[in-house]
C-alpha positions in Angstrom: -11.3 11.8 3.5 -7.9 12.3 2.0 -6.6 9.1 0.4 -3.2 8.1 -1.0 -4.0 7.0 -4.6 -2.0 3.8 -4.1 -4.6 2.6 -1.6 -7.7 3.5 -3.6 -8.7 -0.2 -3.4 -9.2 0.3 0.4 -11.5 3.3 0.1 -14.7 1.6 1.2 -13.1 -0.1 4.1 -11.4 3.1 5.2 -14.7 5.0 5.0 -16.1 2.6 7.6 -13.1 2.6 9.8 -14.2 5.4 12.2 -17.5 3.4 12.9 -15.7 0.1 13.3 -12.5 1.4 15.0 -13.2 0.1 18.5 -13.6 -3.5 17.2 -10.6 -3.6 14.9 -7.1 -4.8 15.5 -4.9 -4.5 18.6 -4.5 -1.5 20.8 -0.8 -0.5 21.2 -1.2 2.9 22.8 -4.2 4.2 24.7 -3.9 7.6 26.4 -5.2 10.8 25.1 -5.1 9.4 21.6 -5.4 5.8 20.7 -3.2 3.7 18.3 -4.3 0.4 16.8 -2.5 -2.0 14.5 -5.1 -3.5 12.1 -4.9 -5.9 9.2 -6.6 -4.3 6.2 -8.7 -6.4 3.8 -5.8 -6.7 1.4 -3.5 -8.1 4.1 -1.6 -4.8 4.7 -0.8 -4.2 8.3 -1.8 -0.6 9.1 -1.3 1.7 12.0 -4.5 3.7 12.7 -4.3 6.7 15.1 -7.4 8.3 16.5 -6.9 11.9 17.6 -9.2 13.0 20.4 -11.3 16.2 20.3 -9.2 19.2 21.3 -10.4 22.0 23.4 -12.8 24.5 21.8 -10.3 27.1 20.8 -8.1 24.7 18.9 -11.2 23.1 17.3 -12.2 26.5 15.9 -8.6 27.2 14.8 -8.3 23.8 13.1 -11.9 23.9 11.6 -11.4 27.4 10.0 -8.1 26.3 8.5 -6.0 28.8 10.5 -3.8 25.9 11.4 -3.7 22.3 10.1 -4.9 19.6 12.4 -2.3 17.2 13.8 -3.7 14.3 11.8 -3.6 16.2 8.6 0.0 17.2 9.1 0.8 13.6 9.9 -0.7 12.6 6.5 1.0 15.4 4.5 4.5 15.4 6.1 5.6 11.8 5.2 5.9 12.7 1.5 8.2 15.5 2.3 10.4 13.2 4.4 10.4 10.3 2.0 11.5 12.7 -0.8 14.5 13.6 1.3 15.5 9.9 2.0 14.2 10.0 5.6 12.3 6.8 6.4 8.8 7.1 7.9 5.7 5.0 7.5 3.9 5.5 4.2 0.6 7.5 4.6 -2.6 5.8 3.6 -5.5 8.1 4.6 -6.7 11.0 6.8 -10.3 11.1 8.0 -12.2 13.8 9.9 -15.5 13.7 11.7 -17.1 17.1 12.2 -20.0 18.3 14.3 -21.7 21.6 13.5 -18.8 22.4 11.2 -16.2 21.9 14.0 -13.5 19.2 14.0 -14.3 16.3 16.2 -12.4 13.0 16.1 -9.9 12.5 13.4 -7.9 9.5 12.1 -4.5 9.1 10.5 -3.8 5.7 8.9 -0.4 4.6 7.7 1.5 1.4 6.8 2.8 -0.3 10.0 6.5 0.1 10.2 8.5 -3.2 10.0 11.1 -1.8 12.4 10.5 -3.4 15.8 12.7 -1.5 18.3 12.6 1.9 19.9 15.2 3.9 21.8 13.5 3.2 25.1 15.7 0.1 25.2 18.7 2.2 25.9 17.4 3.8 29.0 19.6 1.8 31.3 22.1 0.6 28.7 25.6 -0.4 30.0 28.9 0.8 28.7 30.0 -1.4 25.8 26.5 -2.0 24.5 25.5 1.5 23.1 28.6 2.9 21.4 27.7 1.7 17.9 24.1 2.8 18.2 25.3 6.3 19.4 27.5 6.7 16.3 24.8 5.6 13.9 22.0 7.6 15.5 24.2 10.7 15.4 24.8 10.2 11.7 21.1 9.6 11.0 20.1 12.7 12.9 22.7 14.7 11.0 21.3 13.4 7.7 17.8 14.6 8.7 19.0 18.1 9.7 21.2 18.4 6.6 18.1 17.7 4.6 16.4 20.6 6.5 14.0 18.4 8.6 13.8 19.1 12.3 11.6 16.7 14.3 10.3 18.7 17.2 9.4 15.6 19.3 12.6 13.6 18.8 12.0 11.3 21.7 12.7 7.6 22.3 9.3 6.3 21.2 9.4 8.3 18.0 12.6 6.8 16.7 12.3 3.2 15.4 15.2 1.1 14.6 16.5 -2.4 13.6 19.8 -3.9 12.8 20.6 -6.5 10.1 23.6 -7.5 8.0 23.5 -4.1 6.3 23.7 -2.2 9.6 21.3 0.0 11.4 18.0 1.2 9.9 16.0 4.1 11.4 12.6 5.6 10.9 10.8 8.4 12.6 7.1 8.5 13.6 4.6 10.8 15.2 5.8 13.5 12.8 3.0 16.0 13.0 5.4 18.4 14.8 8.1 19.2 12.3 10.0 22.3 11.1 11.4 22.5 7.6 14.3 24.7 6.9 18.0 25.2 7.9 18.9 23.6 11.2 21.8 25.3 13.0 24.0 23.7 15.7 21.9 25.1 18.6 18.6 23.8 17.4 20.1 20.6 16.1 21.7 19.7 19.5 18.6 20.8 21.4 16.7 18.2 19.4 18.7 15.5 21.3 17.5 16.7 24.7 14.6 14.2 25.1 16.6 11.1 24.4 16.9 8.5 27.2 20.1 6.8 28.4 23.4 7.2 30.2 25.1 10.6 30.0 28.0 9.1 28.0 25.5 7.7 25.4 24.1 11.1 24.8 27.5 12.7 24.6 28.6 10.1 22.0 25.5 10.8 19.9 26.3 14.5 20.0 29.9 13.9 18.9 28.9 11.7 16.0 26.2 14.2 15.0 28.7 17.1 15.1 31.3 15.2 13.1 28.8 14.3 10.4 27.8 18.0 10.1 31.2 19.5 10.4 30.5 21.2 13.7 32.8 21.5 16.7 32.3 18.4 18.7 33.0 19.9 22.2 30.6 22.7 21.5 28.0 20.2 20.3 28.3 18.2 23.5 28.1 21.4 25.6 24.9 22.6 23.8 23.3 19.1 23.9 24.0 18.5 27.6 22.9 22.0 28.6 19.5 21.5 26.8 19.2 18.0 28.2 19.8 19.2 31.8 17.1 21.9 31.4 14.6 19.5 29.9 15.0 16.6 32.3 15.2 18.9 35.4 11.8 20.2 34.5 10.4 16.9 33.4 11.2 15.0 36.6 9.3 17.6 38.7 6.1 16.5 37.1 6.7 12.9 36.0 8.5 9.7 37.2 11.6 8.9 35.2 11.9 5.2 34.2 15.7 5.1 33.9 18.8 6.1 36.0 18.9 9.8 35.1 22.3 11.4 34.8 22.2 15.2 34.3 
């Protein structure tokens, strides 16, 4: 187990977590992997993600250290983001279960984010309700990219937000797929392709993003919408789309 020293007092509880996992907390996501929100013994609300076993080739790759497992990346990457001023839940622990030396189930435990909204809420947003969000999300994305952080799964469920008297607050989750380094206009705009919502909403995000990074706004809109059309055209062939899709 890898443990954030700040949470050393939870070590014994965390060591038992894989055995007790099915009886703890509330399930908030249950597909290939499972997410539970659990109250730790000290009262901390934690988010515990159990990663399923991968196919044999990846198990060997992860077990031999050729590539870091997803849960390990999820544990290590938050520090790099937080150092750059990018909000993401604080990591607590990473736990592996191995069989015959090969990676089996693994667990990533973090503090549960206090932000209560996701961008899914803007899937069918009406004109007049999304302009401020588009501006602020474009600025937040630009800040990430200016700090050389590219989230490779920048999708509605992985961007959390809330709004209070101080304005909008954002955090990113599911950060095991990241790229660190210079982000150019093409890759930066392509990162917006998975976002849900009306066409104009996405265009406004792209313009705000470009303005914050000193890019040409019309070129940013062109690149974003081109990448978005390609992504959603392919996606809707295999999956239902839960919002009015404009491409």
